[in-house]
C-alpha positions as CSV (number, residue, x, y, z in Angstrom):
1,X,-0.2,0.0,0.0
2,X,1.5,3.6,-0.8
3,X,1.7,6.2,1.8
4,X,-1.2,8.2,0.8
5,X,-3.8,5.3,0.9
6,X,-2.4,4.0,4.2
7,X,-2.7,7.7,5.5
8,X,-6.7,7.7,4.4
9,X,-7.2,4.3,5.6
10,X,-5.8,4.9,8.9
11,X,-7.5,8.4,9.2
12,X,-10.8,6.8,8.3
13,X,-10.6,4.4,11.6
14,X,-10.1,7.4,13.8
15,X,-13.3,9.0,15.8
16,X,-14.8,12.4,14.8
17,X,-13.0,14.0,18.0
18,X,-9.8,12.3,17.1
19,X,-10.1,13.5,13.7
20,X,-10.6,17.3,15.2
21,X,-7.4,16.8,17.2
22,X,-5.3,15.7,14.3
23,X,-6.5,18.6,11.9
24,X,-5.6,21.2,14.8
25,X,-2.3,19.4,15.0
26,X,-1.9,19.8,11.3
27,X,-2.6,23.4,11.6
28,X,-0.3,24.3,14.0
29,X,2.6,22.1,11.8
30,X,1.3,24.3,9.1
31,X,1.8,27.5,10.8
32,X,5.2,26.8,12.1
33,X,6.5,25.7,8.7
34,X,4.8,29.2,7.5
35,X,6.9,30.8,9.8
36,X,9.9,29.0,9.1
37,X,9.6,29.9,5.4
38,X,9.4,33.8,6.5
39,X,12.5,33.2,8.4
40,X,14.3,31.6,5.8
41,X,14.8,28.2,7.7
42,X,12.4,25.5,5.7
43,X,14.6,23.8,3.3
44,X,11.4,21.9,1.8
45,X,8.7,24.0,0.6
46,X,6.6,21.2,-0.5
47,X,6.0,20.1,3.0
48,X,3.6,23.1,3.6
49,X,1.5,21.7,0.5
50,X,1.4,18.4,1.8
51,X,0.6,19.4,5.0
52,X,-2.4,21.6,3.4
53,X,-3.6,18.8,1.4
54,X,-3.7,16.5,4.4
55,X,-5.7,19.0,6.6
56,X,-8.1,18.8,3.6
57,X,-8.2,15.3,3.1
58,X,-8.8,15.3,6.9
59,X,-11.8,17.4,6.9
60,X,-13.4,15.7,3.9
61,X,-13.0,12.4,6.2
62,X,-14.5,14.4,9.0
63,X,-17.3,15.6,6.9
64,X,-18.2,11.9,6.0
65,X,-18.3,10.9,9.5
66,X,-20.8,13.8,10.4
67,X,-22.8,13.1,7.5
68,X,-23.1,9.6,8.2
69,X,-24.0,10.2,11.7
70,X,-26.9,12.7,10.8
71,X,-28.2,10.0,8.3
72,X,-28.4,7.3,10.7
73,X,-30.5,9.4,13.3
């Protein structure tokens, strides 16, 4: 399995609160990377794009879970 599919599979196993915590953690990482970029310390600029994509994927999975919970009730 590729890293991408493994990441998505693991994310789908998390609960909604765990997903929210992971999103917050990723946002902090993104903020730190942006600050490092401004200061000239960041060597891998692609890392910012990767974290942004990860946050978007986590949001999509969280939305799926919320929608599934609403339709069940």
